[in-house]
RODO-2510 file (C-alpha; in nm, 4 decimals, decimal comma):
residues 224
     n   res          X          Y          Z
     1     m    -9,2339     9,1791    -4,1887
     2     r    -9,5804     9,0537    -4,1015
     3     v    -9,8350     8,9154    -4,3458
     4     a   -10,2115     8,8690    -4,3227
     5     l   -10,4970     8,7231    -4,5254
     6     y   -10,7874     8,9635    -4,5523
     7     y   -11,1003     9,0293    -4,7498
     8     a   -11,0860     9,3754    -4,9067
     9     p   -11,3254     9,5073    -5,1722
    10     p   -11,1687     9,5456    -5,5176
    11     i   -11,0355     9,8861    -5,6096
    12     e   -11,3163     9,9411    -5,8611
    13     d   -11,5833     9,8898    -5,5929
    14     p   -11,7064    10,2319    -5,4701
    15     l   -11,6856    10,0913    -5,1179
    16     h   -11,3067    10,0801    -5,1487
    17     a   -11,2843    10,4526    -5,2255
    18     a   -11,5414    10,5468    -4,9614
    19     a   -11,3755    10,3442    -4,6859
    20     s   -11,0322    10,4765    -4,7825
    21     t   -11,1706    10,8291    -4,7473
    22     w   -11,3330    10,7474    -4,4136
    23     l   -11,0111    10,5989    -4,2725
    24     g   -10,7781    10,8517    -4,4349
    25     r   -10,5616    10,6046    -4,6277
    26     d   -10,5913    10,3779    -4,9299
    27     a   -10,4474    10,0364    -4,8445
    28     e   -10,4053     9,9525    -5,2139
    29     t   -10,1834    10,2518    -5,2929
    30     n   -10,0888    10,3630    -4,9388
    31     a   -10,1908    10,7162    -5,0441
    32     p   -10,3408    10,9451    -4,7776
    33     k   -10,7000    11,0567    -4,8241
    34     r   -10,8842    11,3597    -4,6962
    35     q   -11,1326    11,2431    -4,4356
    36     p   -11,4907    11,3608    -4,3783
    37     d   -11,5289    11,6763    -4,1727
    38     l   -11,6102    11,5149    -3,8376
    39     p   -11,4668    11,6024    -3,4951
    40     n   -11,1472    11,4157    -3,4091
    41     i   -11,1953    11,1667    -3,6923
    42     a   -10,8210    11,1233    -3,7478
    43     a   -10,7721    10,9987    -3,3914
    44     i   -11,0886    10,7900    -3,3887
    45     t   -10,9819    10,6035    -3,7046
    46     e   -10,6069    10,5885    -3,6318
    47     d   -10,5805    10,2181    -3,5510
    48     a   -10,8115    10,1116    -3,8330
    49     r   -10,6229    10,3357    -4,0759
    50     g   -10,2976    10,1575    -3,9974
    51     y   -10,4436     9,8156    -4,0722
    52     g   -10,6257     9,9308    -4,3869
    53     f   -10,9894     9,8657    -4,4732
    54     h   -11,0408     9,4906    -4,4481
    55     a   -11,2056     9,1942    -4,2824
    56     t   -10,9659     8,9501    -4,1172
    57     l   -10,9449     8,5966    -4,2521
    58     k   -10,6004     8,5082    -4,1107
    59     a   -10,4706     8,7594    -3,8576
    60     p   -10,1251     8,9183    -3,9017
    61     f    -9,8287     8,6917    -3,8369
    62     r    -9,4577     8,6654    -3,9016
    63     l    -9,3376     8,4015    -4,1465
    64     a    -9,1434     8,1180    -3,9889
    65     e    -8,7672     8,1161    -4,0223
    66     g    -8,6657     8,0036    -4,3709
    67     v    -9,0090     8,0656    -4,5245
    68     h    -8,9963     8,3084    -4,8143
    69     w    -9,2643     8,5243    -4,9715
    70     n    -9,2995     8,3016    -5,2786
    71     s    -9,3686     7,9984    -5,0609
    72     f    -9,6349     8,1929    -4,8743
    73     v    -9,8030     8,3053    -5,1977
    74     e    -9,7945     7,9509    -5,3355
    75     a    -9,9640     7,8198    -5,0223
    76     v   -10,2416     8,0798    -5,0529
    77     e   -10,2811     8,0016    -5,4226
    78     h   -10,3141     7,6329    -5,3386
    79     l   -10,5981     7,6865    -5,0926
    80     a   -10,7676     7,9509    -5,3134
    81     a   -10,7719     7,7035    -5,6045
    82     g   -11,0353     7,4998    -5,4215
    83     i   -11,2658     7,7864    -5,3204
    84     r   -11,5427     7,9168    -5,5433
    85     p   -11,6241     8,2886    -5,5548
    86     f   -11,9403     8,3626    -5,3579
    87     d   -12,1826     8,6425    -5,2823
    88     l   -12,1060     8,8602    -4,9835
    89     p   -12,4128     8,9098    -4,7641
    90     p   -12,5497     9,2650    -4,7420
    91     l   -12,3502     9,4831    -4,5049
    92     a   -12,4538     9,7420    -4,2465
    93     v   -12,2818     9,9770    -4,0049
    94     q   -12,3095     9,8214    -3,6592
    95     d   -12,1874     9,8802    -3,3065
    96     l   -11,9456     9,5982    -3,2273
    97     h   -11,8583     9,6053    -2,8563
    98     g   -11,8194     9,9822    -2,8763
    99     f   -11,6408     9,9898    -3,2108
   100     l   -11,8149    10,0747    -3,5369
   101     a   -11,7751     9,8230    -3,8166
   102     l   -11,9373     9,7043    -4,1339
   103     r   -12,0855     9,3635    -4,0628
   104     e   -12,2890     9,1147    -4,2597
   105     t   -12,6643     9,1236    -4,2022
   106     q   -12,7051     8,7526    -4,2768
   107     q   -12,4950     8,4588    -4,1673
   108     s   -12,2703     8,3284    -4,4438
   109     h   -12,1436     7,9713    -4,4311
   110     a   -11,9193     8,0506    -4,7291
   111     l   -11,7484     8,3312    -4,5348
   112     q   -11,6962     8,1023    -4,2368
   113     a   -11,5534     7,8302    -4,4599
   114     l   -11,3161     8,0754    -4,6279
   115     a   -11,1911     8,2052    -4,2939
   116     d   -11,1469     7,8517    -4,1593
   117     l   -10,9413     7,7499    -4,4627
   118     c   -10,7254     8,0614    -4,4409
   119     v   -10,6547     8,0037    -4,0716
   120     a   -10,5550     7,6395    -4,1152
   121     g   -10,4174     7,6466    -4,4687
   122     v   -10,1089     7,8606    -4,4094
   123     d   -10,0547     7,8090    -4,0377
   124     h    -9,7579     7,5803    -4,1009
   125     l    -9,5777     7,8879    -4,2363
   126     r    -9,6377     8,0993    -3,9248
   127     a    -9,3671     8,1798    -3,6727
   128     p    -9,4681     8,1187    -3,3092
   129     l    -9,5888     8,4254    -3,1249
   130     s    -9,3426     8,5940    -2,8940
   131     e    -9,4368     8,6597    -2,5334
   132     a    -9,4949     9,0262    -2,6226
   133     e    -9,7240     8,9250    -2,9083
   134     l    -9,9156     8,6868    -2,6828
   135     a    -9,9612     8,9612    -2,4256
   136     k   -10,0915     9,1974    -2,6927
   137     r   -10,3403     8,9376    -2,8158
   138     r   -10,4647     8,8884    -2,4621
   139     k   -10,5240     9,2644    -2,4367
   140     n   -10,6888     9,3083    -2,0979
   141     g   -10,5427     9,0088    -1,9226
   142     q   -10,6619     8,6512    -1,8968
   143     l   -10,8719     8,5077    -2,1795
   144     p   -11,1517     8,2547    -2,1416
   145     p   -10,9992     7,9042    -2,1611
   146     a   -11,1426     7,8340    -2,5080
   147     q   -10,9936     8,1541    -2,6525
   148     e   -10,6594     8,0970    -2,4799
   149     a   -10,6442     7,7519    -2,6406
   150     l   -10,7142     7,9023    -2,9832
   151     l   -10,4483     8,1682    -2,9275
   152     q   -10,1887     7,9096    -2,8322
   153     r   -10,2725     7,6806    -3,1266
   154     w   -10,3502     7,9275    -3,4056
   155     g   -10,1968     8,2564    -3,2942
   156     y   -10,5320     8,4356    -3,2717
   157     t   -10,8434     8,4102    -3,0583
   158     y   -11,1200     8,4866    -3,3096
   159     v   -11,1007     8,1797    -3,5300
   160     f   -11,3332     7,8920    -3,6136
   161     g   -11,6222     7,9051    -3,3660
   162     e   -11,5071     8,2462    -3,2389
   163     f   -11,4820     8,4020    -3,5879
   164     f   -11,7000     8,6978    -3,6790
   165     f   -11,6791     8,9012    -3,9998
   166     h   -11,6219     9,2722    -3,9482
   167     m   -11,4615     9,5659    -4,1292
   168     t   -11,3501     9,8096    -3,8609
   169     l   -11,4297    10,1795    -3,8978
   170     t   -11,3389    10,3296    -3,5578
   171     r   -11,1714    10,2626    -3,2269
   172     r   -11,3894    10,1960    -2,9235
   173     l   -11,6125    10,5026    -2,8819
   174     t   -11,7420    10,6850    -2,5791
   175     a   -12,1185    10,7230    -2,5506
   176     a   -12,0970    11,0822    -2,6767
   177     e   -11,8770    10,9806    -2,9709
   178     k   -12,1112    10,6976    -3,0621
   179     e   -12,4064    10,9380    -3,0629
   180     l   -12,2257    11,1378    -3,3316
   181     y   -12,0405    10,8715    -3,5253
   182     l   -12,2987    10,5954    -3,5578
   183     p   -12,5459    10,8081    -3,7595
   184     a   -12,2585    10,9782    -3,9447
   185     a   -12,1080    10,6467    -4,0539
   186     t   -12,4499    10,5091    -4,1418
   187     d   -12,5253    10,8097    -4,3628
   188     f   -12,1790    10,7903    -4,5194
   189     f   -12,1832    10,4191    -4,6071
   190     d   -12,5509    10,3265    -4,6505
   191     p   -12,5808    10,4488    -5,0128
   192     l   -12,3088    10,1983    -5,1091
   193     l   -12,4254     9,8969    -4,9150
   194     e   -12,7203     9,7926    -5,1299
   195     q   -12,4859     9,7067    -5,4167
   196     p   -12,4360     9,3294    -5,4567
   197     r   -12,0824     9,2110    -5,3909
   198     r   -11,8903     8,8918    -5,4555
   199     v   -11,5845     8,7616    -5,2802
   200     t   -11,3508     8,6732    -5,5654
   201     d   -11,0048     8,6839    -5,4085
   202     i   -10,7964     8,6812    -5,0936
   203     a   -10,6015     9,0003    -5,0305
   204     l   -10,2472     8,9478    -4,9064
   205     f   -10,1539     9,2381    -4,6795
   206     t    -9,8022     9,3072    -4,5586
   207     q    -9,6529     9,5220    -4,2854
   208     a    -9,2903     9,6096    -4,3562
   209     a    -9,1917     9,6786    -3,9948
   210     p    -9,3550     9,7208    -3,6523
   211     g    -9,5800    10,0255    -3,6573
   212     a    -9,5752    10,0528    -4,0363
   213     p    -9,9083    10,0585    -4,2210
   214     f   -10,0470     9,7436    -4,3760
   215     t   -10,0772     9,7530    -4,7543
   216     i   -10,2161     9,5163    -5,0158
   217     a    -9,9218     9,3379    -5,1750
   218     q   -10,1144     9,0937    -5,3936
   219     r   -10,4604     8,9514    -5,4559
   220     v   -10,5009     8,5777    -5,5035
   221     p   -10,8144     8,4852    -5,7024
   222     l   -11,0544     8,2159    -5,5887
   223     k   -11,0623     7,9487    -5,8610
   224     g   -11,2752     7,6658    -5,7249
***
């Protein structure tokens, strides 16, 4: 099993239902959803669908030997007890290195602080990455030295100074796909993005086995 700490909108937020429809799966219930009528959308959203609609705070990892679920939850509860709920900046559909994602339109120090605490606060419970996992994280070969150091220390490259908030909507698109999907995603999500949102919990996602979908196992409220 792998676990992860994510931000995910609450189930009562219309964004949750809309994103579940866009991706074709509800990460809260694991129920399939009928996607919008767009060419090849199932393939274009396949990877994102497996991970569920989210923004990464602590990337997926295996628990260290001897660490049980209850110990993991208690550690997240401990760090969440010192964090106050905060407003999420307005979101917008953006092109992120060829992927489409919902991203914040204003920098948020509170988001950065939450991600930093999640990365460091439960890292003592993380099993070391295997060589196969390291290779997967490196993706296209050698990383810049700063990212390689982060990968070796924290099990993920996009942490601390490399962190950026994003909620993935597609795989990397070709130019022709982007011409279709960027306006389609903008039209689909824009009516929901003016609504104010607060970050009130940390979503604990789990993956039962390699290749299995990630689902929300529990939400830990922020109580600071």
